[in-house]
C-alpha positions in Angstrom: 98.6 84.0 100.3 95.1 85.8 101.1 94.4 89.2 99.3 90.8 89.7 100.6 88.5 87.9 103.0 87.3 85.8 100.5 90.8 84.6 99.5 91.5 84.3 103.4 88.4 81.8 103.7 89.8 80.1 100.9 93.1 79.8 102.8 91.5 78.7 106.1 89.7 75.9 104.0 93.1 74.6 102.7 94.1 74.1 106.1 90.8 72.2 106.7 91.4 70.3 103.7 95.1 69.4 104.7 93.8 68.4 108.3 91.3 66.0 106.5 93.6 64.4 104.3 96.3 64.1 107.0 93.8 62.3 109.2 92.9 59.7 106.1 89.2 60.5 105.4 87.0 61.2 102.3 85.3 64.3 102.2 81.8 62.2 101.8 83.2 60.1 105.3 83.7 63.2 107.2 80.4 64.5 106.0 78.6 61.3 107.2 80.5 61.4 110.9 79.4 65.1 111.1 76.0 64.6 110.3 76.2 67.2 107.1 75.0 67.1 103.8 78.0 65.4 101.2 78.4 68.8 99.6 79.4 70.8 103.1 83.0 69.5 103.3 83.7 70.8 99.7 82.0 74.3 100.5 84.1 74.9 103.4 87.3 73.6 102.1 86.9 75.9 99.0 85.9 78.9 101.0 82.5 79.3 99.4 80.9 78.4 102.8 81.8 80.5 106.0 82.5 77.7 108.9 81.0 78.5 112.2 82.9 77.5 115.3 80.6 74.2 115.8 81.7 73.1 112.1 85.4 73.7 112.9 84.9 71.9 116.4 83.4 68.9 114.9 86.1 68.7 112.0 89.0 68.7 114.1 87.2 66.0 116.3 86.5 63.6 113.7 90.1 64.4 112.2 91.6 63.8 115.7 93.2 67.5 115.3 91.8 69.0 118.5 94.8 70.4 119.4 94.6 73.0 116.2 90.8 73.8 116.9 91.1 77.0 119.1 93.6 78.4 116.4 91.2 77.8 113.5 88.2 78.9 115.5 90.1 82.2 116.2 91.3 82.5 112.4 88.0 82.1 111.0 86.5 84.7 113.6 89.4 87.2 112.8 88.4 87.1 109.2 84.8 88.2 109.6 85.7 90.8 112.2 88.4 92.5 110.0 86.0 92.9 107.2 83.1 94.3 109.4 85.9 96.7 111.0 87.4 97.9 107.6 84.0 98.9 106.0 82.8 100.5 109.4 86.0 102.7 109.0 85.7 103.3 105.2 81.9 104.3 106.1 83.1 107.1 108.3 85.2 108.7 105.6 88.6 108.2 104.2 90.1 110.9 106.8 88.9 108.8 109.7 90.7 105.8 108.0 93.7 107.6 107.6 93.7 108.9 111.2 92.8 105.5 112.7 95.8 103.9 111.7 98.2 106.7 112.7 99.0 104.9 116.2 100.1 101.9 114.8 102.5 103.9 112.2 103.8 105.8 115.4 104.4 102.5 117.3 106.1 100.6 114.5 110.0 100.6 114.1 110.3 98.4 111.1 108.0 98.8 108.2 107.9 96.0 105.4 105.8 97.0 102.4 105.2 95.0 99.1 103.0 96.8 96.4 102.3 95.5 93.2 100.5 98.1 91.3 101.0 101.3 93.1 103.4 103.5 94.9 103.2 102.9 98.5 101.3 105.7 100.7 104.4 106.6 103.0 105.9 107.8 99.7 103.3 109.3 97.8 103.1 113.3 96.9 99.9 114.8 97.7 98.7 115.0 94.0 99.5 111.3 93.6 97.7 110.6 97.2 94.7 112.8 96.0 94.1 111.0 92.6 94.2 107.7 94.4 91.6 108.7 97.0 89.7 110.5 94.7 89.0 107.4 92.6 88.1 105.2 95.9 85.9 108.0 97.1 83.8 107.9 94.1 83.8 103.8 93.7 82.8 103.5 97.2 80.5 106.5 97.4 82.6 107.8 100.7 82.0 111.1 102.3 83.5 114.1 100.2 86.7 114.7 102.9 89.3 114.2 100.0 91.2 117.2 100.9 91.2 116.5 104.8 92.3 112.8 103.9 95.3 113.7 101.9 96.5 116.0 104.7 96.2 113.2 107.0 98.2 110.9 104.6 101.0 113.7 104.5 101.1 114.2 108.1 101.4 110.1 108.6 104.5 110.5 106.5 106.6 111.9 109.7 107.2 108.5 110.7 109.7 108.5 107.5 112.0 110.7 109.4 112.0 109.3 112.9 115.9 108.0 113.5 114.8 105.0 115.1 112.4 103.6 112.2 113.5 101.5 109.3 111.6 101.2 106.0 111.8 98.3 103.7 109.7 98.7 100.7 109.7 96.4 97.8 107.5 97.5 94.7 106.8 96.0 91.2 108.1 97.8 88.2 104.6 98.2 87.1 104.0 100.6 90.2 106.2 102.9 88.3 104.2 102.9 85.4 100.7 102.4 86.3 99.3 106.1 85.4 97.8 107.9 88.3 96.2 111.5 87.6 98.0 112.1 84.7 101.7 112.4 83.3 102.8 115.6 85.5 101.4 113.6 88.7 103.4 110.7 87.7 106.7 112.8 87.0 106.5 114.4 90.3 105.6 111.1 92.2 108.9 109.4 90.3 110.9 112.5 91.4 109.9 111.9 95.1 110.9 108.4 95.0 114.3 109.1 93.9 114.7 111.9 96.4 113.5 109.3 99.4 115.8 106.6 98.2 118.9 108.8 99.9 117.4 108.5 103.4 119.5 106.3 105.3 116.2 104.7 107.0 114.7 103.6 103.7 115.6 100.9 101.6 113.6 100.7 98.1 113.8 97.4 96.0 112.1 97.5 92.7 111.3 94.1 90.9 111.6 94.4 87.4 109.2 93.1 85.1 111.2 90.6 83.1 113.6 90.2 85.8 114.1 86.6 88.0 111.5 86.1 90.3 112.1 84.0 94.0 108.4 84.6 95.3 105.0 84.8 93.3 102.9 87.1 95.9 99.3 87.7 94.8 98.7 90.9 96.3 100.3 93.9 98.3 100.6 93.8 102.0 102.3 95.7 104.7 104.1 94.1 107.6 104.4 96.0 111.0 107.3 95.0 113.1 106.3 91.3 114.4 102.9 92.2 115.4 100.7 92.3 112.3 100.0 92.2 108.6 97.7 94.2 106.8 96.2 93.8 103.5 93.8 96.5 101.9 91.6 95.1 98.9 88.7 96.6 97.1 85.9 95.3 99.2 87.6 95.0 102.4 90.7 94.5 104.6 92.3 92.1 106.4 94.5 92.6 109.6 96.4 89.6 110.6 97.9 89.0 113.9 98.5 85.2 113.8 102.1 84.5 114.8 102.1 81.6 112.2 100.6 83.8 109.2 103.0 86.9 110.1 106.0 84.5 110.0 104.6 83.1 106.3 104.5 86.8 105.0 107.7 87.5 106.7 109.4 84.9 104.6 107.5 85.9 101.3 108.8 89.4 101.8 112.3 88.1 102.1 112.0 86.3 98.8 110.5 89.4 97.2 113.7 91.4 98.4 116.1 88.8 96.5 113.8 89.4 93.5 114.3 93.1 93.6 117.0 95.4 92.4 118.4 98.3 94.4 120.8 101.2 94.3 121.6 102.5 90.9 119.8 99.7 89.2 116.6 100.6 90.7 117.1 104.5 89.6 117.5 103.5 86.4 114.1 101.7 86.3 112.7 104.9 87.9 114.5 107.3 85.5 113.3 105.0 82.7 109.7 105.3 83.5 110.2 108.8 83.8 112.0 109.4 80.6 109.2 107.4 78.9 106.7 110.1 80.3 108.7 112.8 79.1 108.4 111.2 75.5 104.7 111.3 75.5 
């Protein structure tokens, strides 16, 4: 499951490899048919080289998989377009980045969110959000609009209280213990989680660090209705709209939900993390 553009290219390369193997062709044979250097097939399959539309057309033609050509070309173009758009938005400042996603949040009725290391933005306190954004602003040399960015994130949380909306959050236990902004900030964030769990529109599952796992996801992701999946990473972001990819993420999310605990068991994990803060 791709977590950044390079991993997305690797996923695309895996699809190309499956097509080649299904056709019964060796990498060298395919390269000879297409008139390529013999190493090109390996580079495309491992995601170290971006396939052009002509590369994909040739691949599908010689592998007798022309029915998959259009979908593969759209996927390849989408990876590069998503990378470019994410960088453009971030250069405009974090406030702009927060505001740009607000229409999507307001249109969505079912949010499915999986986070590995941090508390999801919709559940953040202002102090926790400020610490997160301060780090990224410094790392990426973004415009100094942290206060406005935090305000925008807090305003986006209004969707939590819309009666028609539903939220399914699954977070790793590590997210409760990743130190963001110091002990006081973390204590406030954990308290907010306990408060939000009481909302009838919110389901919060926590995957215990030592619990049985039904899925091995590689990175955080958000699913908005059945329309798209968003993945944000250190250097870029993915905005996936292909039905097959959305279905895959939805299946994985269902398995992650099976791995999580809810209700009083989830509360125990949160209060345990808070108690450890108090002992420091």
